[in-house]
C-alpha positions in Angstrom: 8.0 -20.6 17.0 7.2 -21.3 13.3 3.7 -20.6 12.5 1.6 -22.0 9.5 -0.9 -18.9 9.3 -3.9 -20.2 6.5 -5.3 -17.3 5.3 -2.6 -14.9 6.5 -3.4 -12.6 3.5 -6.2 -12.0 4.6 -7.6 -8.5 6.9 -6.9 -9.8 10.3 -4.4 -13.2 9.1 -2.3 -9.9 7.3 -1.8 -8.1 10.7 -1.3 -11.1 12.8 1.6 -12.1 10.4 3.5 -8.6 11.1 3.0 -9.0 15.4 4.5 -12.4 14.7 7.7 -11.5 12.2 8.0 -8.5 14.6 8.2 -10.9 18.3 10.7 -13.1 16.5 8.8 -15.5 15.0 8.6 -17.1 11.8 5.7 -17.1 9.7 4.6 -19.6 6.5 1.6 -18.6 5.1 -1.4 -20.4 3.2 -3.8 -18.6 1.1 -5.8 -19.3 -2.0 -5.8 -15.5 -2.4 -10.3 -15.5 -2.8 -10.2 -12.6 -0.9 -7.4 -11.4 -1.0 -3.9 -10.1 -2.7 -0.8 -11.4 -2.9 0.4 -8.0 -3.0 -0.3 -8.1 0.8 2.9 -10.4 1.1 4.7 -7.1 -0.3 3.4 -4.9 2.3 4.3 -7.4 5.1 7.7 -7.3 3.6 7.6 -3.2 3.7 6.7 -3.0 7.5 9.2 -5.9 8.5 11.5 -6.2 6.5 10.7 -10.3 6.3 8.7 -11.7 3.3 7.5 -15.0 4.9 7.1 -18.4 3.3 3.9 -18.1 0.7 2.0 -21.6 -0.2 -1.3 -20.6 -2.5 -3.7 -23.5 -1.7 -6.4 -24.1 -0.7 -7.3 -25.3 2.8 -9.1 -28.8 1.8 -6.0 -29.6 0.1 -4.1 -32.1 1.9 -1.4 -32.7 -0.8 -1.0 -28.9 -0.1 -0.6 -29.4 3.8 1.9 -32.5 3.2 4.2 -29.9 1.2 4.1 -27.7 4.0 4.5 -29.6 7.1 7.5 -31.6 5.1 9.0 -28.6 4.0 8.6 -26.9 7.5 9.4 -27.6 11.1 5.3 -26.4 12.2 5.1 -25.3 15.1 2.0 -23.6 15.7 -1.2 -23.3 13.8 -3.3 -20.3 13.4 -6.5 -20.8 11.4 -8.0 -17.9 10.1 -8.9 -19.0 6.2 -12.7 -19.4 5.4 -15.7 -17.7 3.6 -17.0 -14.8 6.4 -20.0 -13.2 4.6 -23.2 -14.1 6.9 -25.4 -12.8 4.1 -23.5 -14.7 1.3 -23.6 -17.8 4.0 -27.7 -17.8 3.7 -27.5 -17.8 0.0 -25.1 -20.8 -0.2 -24.9 -22.6 3.1 -23.3 -25.9 1.3 -20.4 -23.9 -0.1 -19.6 -22.6 3.5 -19.8 -26.2 5.4 -18.0 -27.5 2.5 -15.1 -24.9 2.7 -14.8 -23.7 6.4 -15.7 -27.1 8.2 -14.5 -29.6 5.8 -11.8 -27.7 5.0 -10.7 -27.4 8.6 -11.0 -31.7 9.0 -8.5 -31.5 6.8 -6.1 -28.9 7.9 -6.4 -31.2 11.7 -6.2 -34.3 10.0 -2.8 -33.5 8.6 -2.0 -31.7 11.8 -2.1 -35.1 13.6 -0.3 -36.8 10.7 2.9 -34.5 11.5 2.8 -34.0 15.0 2.0 -30.7 15.0 -0.1 -30.2 18.4 -0.9 -26.2 18.7 -3.5 -24.5 17.0 -5.6 -21.0 17.1 -8.7 -20.6 16.0 -10.6 -17.5 14.4 -13.5 -18.1 15.8 -16.4 -15.0 16.3 -19.3 -13.5 18.9 -21.7 -14.4 16.0 -21.8 -17.9 18.1 -23.1 -16.3 20.8 -26.3 -15.2 18.4 -28.7 -12.9 20.2 -27.0 -12.7 23.6 -29.9 -12.8 26.9 -27.2 -10.1 28.7 -24.7 -8.0 28.2 -21.7 -7.9 28.5 -21.1 -11.4 27.1 -19.0 -14.0 29.0 -17.5 -17.0 27.4 -20.0 -19.3 29.2 -23.0 -17.8 27.8 -25.1 -19.8 25.8 -24.4 -20.8 22.5 -26.4 -20.7 19.6 -26.6 -18.6 16.1 -28.3 -17.2 13.6 -27.0 -17.7 10.2 -24.8 -20.5 8.3 -21.3 -18.6 8.8 -22.0 -18.6 12.1 -23.0 -21.8 12.2 -19.6 -23.1 10.8 -17.8 -21.0 13.4 -19.9 -23.0 16.3 -19.7 -26.4 14.7 -15.6 -26.0 14.2 -15.5 -25.4 17.9 -17.0 -28.3 18.7 -14.9 -30.3 16.4 -11.7 -29.4 17.7 -12.7 -29.8 21.3 -14.2 -33.3 20.2 -10.3 -33.4 18.6 -8.6 -32.3 22.0 -10.5 -34.5 23.8 -9.3 -37.4 22.0 -5.9 -36.6 21.9 -4.1 -35.6 24.8 -1.5 -33.6 23.1 -3.6 -31.6 21.4 -4.0 -27.8 22.4 -6.4 -25.5 21.1 -7.0 -21.8 21.6 -10.5 -20.8 20.2 -10.7 -16.9 19.7 -14.2 -15.1 20.0 -14.0 -11.7 18.1 -15.9 -9.0 18.0 -16.0 -6.2 15.7 -12.7 -6.0 14.4 -11.9 -2.4 12.5 -8.6 -0.1 11.8 -5.7 -1.0 9.8 -1.9 -1.1 10.3 -0.4 2.8 11.3 1.8 2.7 8.3 -1.3 2.5 5.8 -0.1 -0.3 3.9 -2.6 -2.9 5.0 -6.1 -3.2 6.1 -9.7 -4.3 4.8 -10.3 -5.0 1.3 -13.7 -6.3 1.1 -15.1 -7.3 -2.0 -17.8 -5.8 -3.8 -20.7 -4.6 -1.4 -19.0 -3.9 2.4 -20.6 -6.2 5.0 -19.2 -4.5 7.9 -19.6 -1.1 9.2 -16.4 0.2 8.7 -15.4 -0.4 5.4 -19.0 1.1 4.0 -18.0 4.0 5.7 -14.7 4.6 4.3 -16.3 3.9 0.9 -18.8 7.0 1.6 -15.7 9.1 2.7 -13.6 8.5 -0.4 -16.7 8.8 -2.3 -16.8 5.1 -4.2 -20.6 5.1 -2.6 -22.7 8.1 -2.2 -24.1 7.6 1.2 -24.5 5.4 4.5 -27.4 2.8 5.3 -27.7 3.0 8.7 -30.4 -0.2 10.0 -32.4 1.0 12.4 -32.7 4.0 15.1 -35.2 2.5 17.0 -33.6 0.2 19.3 -33.2 0.6 23.0 -29.6 2.2 22.7 -28.3 5.6 23.2 -28.9 7.0 20.2 -31.6 4.5 18.8 -28.8 2.7 16.5 -27.1 -0.8 17.1 -24.5 -1.1 19.5 -21.2 -3.3 19.3 -17.7 -3.5 20.5 -14.8 -2.8 17.9 -11.9 -3.9 18.2 -8.9 -2.2 16.6 -7.2 -5.2 13.9 -3.9 -4.6 15.8 -5.0 -4.9 19.0 -6.9 -7.7 18.2 -3.8 -9.3 16.2 -1.7 -9.0 19.2 -4.0 -11.0 21.3 -3.3 -14.0 18.7 0.7 -13.9 20.3 -0.8 -13.9 23.9 -2.7 -17.1 22.7 0.5 -18.8 21.4 2.3 -18.1 24.5 -1.0 -19.4 26.6 -1.1 -22.5 24.9 2.8 -22.5 26.1 2.0 -23.2 29.7 -1.5 -23.9 30.1 -2.9 -27.2 31.1 -5.9 -27.6 29.6 -6.5 -28.8 26.3 -9.1 -26.3 25.1 -9.6 -22.5 26.4 -11.9 -20.4 25.0 -11.0 -16.3 24.9 -13.1 -13.0 23.9 -11.6 -10.5 22.0 -12.8 -7.2 22.5 -12.6 -4.0 24.5 -15.7 -4.4 26.5 -16.8 -1.1 25.3 -20.2 -0.7 22.9 -20.6 1.9 20.6 -23.7 2.8 18.4 -23.6 3.2 14.5 -24.2 6.7 14.7 -21.4 7.6 17.1 -18.9 5.5 15.0 -20.0 8.0 12.1 -19.2 10.9 14.6 -15.6 9.5 15.5 -14.5 8.5 12.1 -15.6 12.4 10.8 -14.1 14.0 13.5 -11.0 11.7 12.5 -11.2 11.9 9.0 -12.4 15.4 8.5 -14.6 14.0 6.0 -18.5 14.1 6.3 -20.5 10.8 5.6 -23.9 11.4 4.7 -26.4 8.3 6.1 -30.1 7.3 5.8 -32.3 5.6 8.2 -33.6 2.6 7.0 -35.5 -0.3 8.4 -34.1 -2.9 10.8 -32.1 -5.6 9.1 -34.1 -9.3 10.0 -31.7 -11.1 12.6 -29.8 -7.6 14.0 -29.5 -7.2 17.5 -29.6 -4.2 19.8 -26.3 -4.3 22.3 -23.5 -6.8 21.8 -20.3 -6.2 23.5 -17.7 -8.5 25.3 -16.7 -9.3 29.0 -12.9 -9.3 28.3 -12.4 -10.1 32.1 -11.1 -13.7 30.9 -8.9 -12.5 28.8 -7.1 -9.7 30.7 -6.6 -12.2 33.6 -5.3 -15.3 31.8 -3.7 -13.5 28.5 -2.9 -10.3 29.8 -4.8 -8.8 27.1 -5.7 -5.2 27.4 -6.9 -3.7 24.2 -4.4 -0.3 23.7 -6.7 1.4 20.8 -9.7 3.5 21.2 -13.0 4.4 18.5 -10.6 7.3 17.8 -7.3 5.5 17.0 -9.4 2.7 15.2 -10.9 5.4 12.9 -7.6 7.3 12.1 -5.8 4.2 11.5 -8.8 3.1 8.8 -8.8 6.6 7.5 -5.1 6.5 6.9 -5.5 3.0 5.0 -8.4 3.9 3.0 -6.9 7.6 1.6 -4.4 5.8 0.9 -5.8 3.1 -0.8 -9.2 4.3 -2.1 -9.4 0.7 -4.0 -8.2 -1.6 -1.7 -4.9 -3.6 -2.3 -5.0 -4.6 -5.8 
């Protein structure tokens, strides 16, 4: 298959491009490089010996899609591109709605114009909000607590409506839990702009000396050690899940399918810190701070549906995730420039 990957030079996108190429698919990347670097293309080529076609363009650009779809016979789209920081979305909601939702509308319109009828969407466990019970199943109540999560939820609904109106369109919605780790080569990994929003990139910056200590937001939750528990999944496992989703779209009868992608296991903040120290040989000093508003105690996936229908089983455990993250971070302390 020839697959258009929007946001393909980003963290999850780049790992998915590697998995696609190594599985024999052709990849076309569209990315405006807002939160990534063109150097990633060189890294993908180093890993796979294949340089994917690349278009530097915004997902709201009709002309860019027309150029891509005219120059390539695209069989399917994997849609990663979008603004993704929860805190920033609270400060800049209009920018998030414009970029993420309008950009997706433009993509879907041009897919319809060029009869491209398969799409895998990068959604998020944020659509579950504060879950009433864990592990979280795909049929759990959906509600969000911030504009970023709302864009994911609205886009899910837009895609469901589009597939209902067009019987040829097949949509797979993948709700990720917490992707961490890096490619085993150490060539690609997460490169956050500014202060990291996620735990593991922050831990890595403490370990490399960029930051003095880790802030742990609360130690009085009803968990194993009082710190928040989350479902962390290796980014390579997550990338592989997209290949399985594409394969499923080729054979499934329904127009819309929804899957959680996680491990089904929860790890506390301090358990993750201990795993990172164990696999990096570095100490990670931390300070306990007050809880952050909106944070929840425990969040992890029920992965039964993905296992039974996609054949998805996460291969890597928390030690693998921390080892591979440290391999990347120690080789690229400033990220991919």
